[in-house]
FIMAR-494362 format. One record per residue (C-alpha): residue in one letter; z, x, y. Coordinates in pm, 1 decimal, always signed. Layout:
% residues N
+--------+----------+----------+----------+
: residu :       pz :       px :       py :
+--------+----------+----------+----------+
:      A :        Z :        X :        Y :
...
+--------+----------+----------+----------+
***
This chain:
% residues 87
+--------+----------+----------+----------+
: residu :       pz :       px :       py :
+--------+----------+----------+----------+
:      X :  -5043.5 :   -402.9 :   +266.0 :
:      X :  -4956.0 :   -102.1 :    +46.1 :
:      X :  -4863.6 :   -234.2 :   -299.3 :
:      X :  -4955.6 :   -587.5 :   -236.7 :
:      X :  -5327.7 :   -703.6 :   -280.1 :
:      X :  -5485.3 :   -903.4 :     -8.6 :
:      X :  -5784.9 :  -1120.0 :     -4.8 :
:      X :  -6004.7 :  -1123.4 :   +304.1 :
:      X :  -6290.3 :  -1339.3 :   +425.1 :
:      X :  -6568.7 :  -1118.9 :   +566.2 :
:      X :  -6701.9 :  -1256.2 :   +891.0 :
:      X :  -6965.2 :  -1180.8 :  +1146.6 :
:      X :  -6768.4 :   -989.2 :  +1402.9 :
:      X :  -6646.1 :   -623.2 :  +1368.8 :
:      X :  -6291.3 :   -713.3 :  +1322.9 :
:      X :  -6372.4 :   -979.8 :  +1083.1 :
:      X :  -6565.0 :   -729.4 :   +877.0 :
:      X :  -6302.5 :   -448.2 :   +897.4 :
:      X :  -6085.5 :   -577.8 :   +628.0 :
:      X :  -6381.6 :   -615.7 :   +395.4 :
:      X :  -6478.0 :   -255.2 :   +457.6 :
:      X :  -6129.1 :   -129.8 :   +395.1 :
:      X :  -6081.2 :   -319.8 :    +69.2 :
:      X :  -6418.7 :   -213.5 :    -55.1 :
:      X :  -6352.2 :   +151.2 :    +31.2 :
:      X :  -6016.7 :   +119.8 :   -167.6 :
:      X :  -6206.3 :     -8.2 :   -465.5 :
:      X :  -6086.3 :   -371.9 :   -420.3 :
:      X :  -6425.3 :   -543.5 :   -361.3 :
:      X :  -6307.1 :   -829.3 :   -582.2 :
:      X :  -6078.5 :   -922.0 :   -303.3 :
:      X :  -6350.3 :   -974.4 :    -41.7 :
:      X :  -6503.9 :  -1321.3 :     -5.0 :
:      X :  -6807.0 :  -1407.4 :   +181.5 :
:      X :  -6717.1 :  -1777.1 :   +220.9 :
:      X :  -6420.0 :  -2013.5 :   +210.4 :
:      X :  -6481.7 :  -2108.7 :   -151.2 :
:      X :  -6496.9 :  -1745.5 :   -252.7 :
:      X :  -6172.4 :  -1677.4 :    -69.6 :
:      X :  -5996.3 :  -1939.9 :   -263.6 :
:      X :  -6155.8 :  -1839.3 :   -588.9 :
:      X :  -6046.4 :  -1471.6 :   -540.6 :
:      X :  -5691.2 :  -1567.8 :   -443.7 :
:      X :  -5655.7 :  -1796.4 :   -751.1 :
:      X :  -5809.9 :  -1539.9 :   -983.8 :
:      X :  -5541.3 :  -1300.4 :   -866.5 :
:      X :  -5257.2 :  -1554.1 :   -907.2 :
:      X :  -5375.7 :  -1682.5 :  -1252.5 :
:      X :  -5410.9 :  -1344.1 :  -1431.0 :
:      X :  -5057.2 :  -1211.1 :  -1409.1 :
:      X :  -5112.8 :   -913.5 :  -1642.8 :
:      X :  -5417.2 :   -797.8 :  -1426.6 :
:      X :  -5221.9 :   -859.7 :  -1110.7 :
:      X :  -4938.5 :   -645.5 :  -1245.1 :
:      X :  -5171.7 :   -368.2 :  -1333.6 :
:      X :  -5326.2 :   -384.3 :   -972.7 :
:      X :  -4978.3 :   -378.3 :   -820.8 :
:      X :  -4883.4 :    -70.9 :  -1020.6 :
:      X :  -5195.4 :   +112.1 :   -941.1 :
:      X :  -5235.4 :    +15.7 :   -565.0 :
:      X :  -5076.8 :   +326.8 :   -409.8 :
:      X :  -5264.3 :   +557.6 :   -644.8 :
:      X :  -5593.7 :   +375.2 :   -585.1 :
:      X :  -5563.1 :   +394.8 :   -210.7 :
:      X :  -5463.1 :   +758.4 :   -214.3 :
:      X :  -5765.4 :   +852.7 :   -425.6 :
:      X :  -6009.3 :   +635.9 :   -225.4 :
:      X :  -6242.2 :   +762.4 :    +55.0 :
:      X :  -5991.9 :   +619.3 :   +302.3 :
:      X :  -5747.1 :   +899.3 :   +247.8 :
:      X :  -5994.4 :  +1182.3 :   +208.5 :
:      X :  -5970.8 :  +1330.4 :   +549.7 :
:      X :  -6174.8 :  +1659.0 :   +480.6 :
:      X :  -6462.0 :  +1449.1 :   +343.1 :
:      X :  -6434.4 :  +1207.8 :   +634.6 :
:      X :  -6444.0 :  +1497.8 :   +901.4 :
:      X :  -6737.2 :  +1671.7 :   +720.4 :
:      X :  -6932.0 :  +1360.9 :   +692.7 :
:      X :  -6890.0 :  +1278.7 :  +1057.6 :
:      X :  -6912.4 :  +1640.6 :  +1177.8 :
:      X :  -6635.0 :  +1571.3 :  +1425.5 :
:      X :  -6687.2 :  +1732.2 :  +1764.7 :
:      X :  -6493.0 :  +1745.8 :  +2076.9 :
:      X :  -6547.4 :  +1469.2 :  +2328.9 :
:      X :  -6773.7 :  +1586.4 :  +2607.3 :
:      X :  -6599.8 :  +1664.6 :  +2944.5 :
:      X :  -6619.0 :  +1400.7 :  +3206.2 :
+--------+----------+----------+----------+
***
């Protein structure tokens, strides 16, 4: 999805919420809907505001790169990654 905004509908299952989590971490919470009407509204809002959409498209890679999603040192520190225990 790099370079193209997506809209997601947050659901009840882990996989249904993963897209919402990724979009919010990338600073794109406006692309997360909690119901079908919100999903349509978010997509229409993106499509109807072409200057804002163009700015979003131009900024997408930098936005993602600067987000917590791409901050591996902070991720590792926050999780205090340890080796898996021996079996």
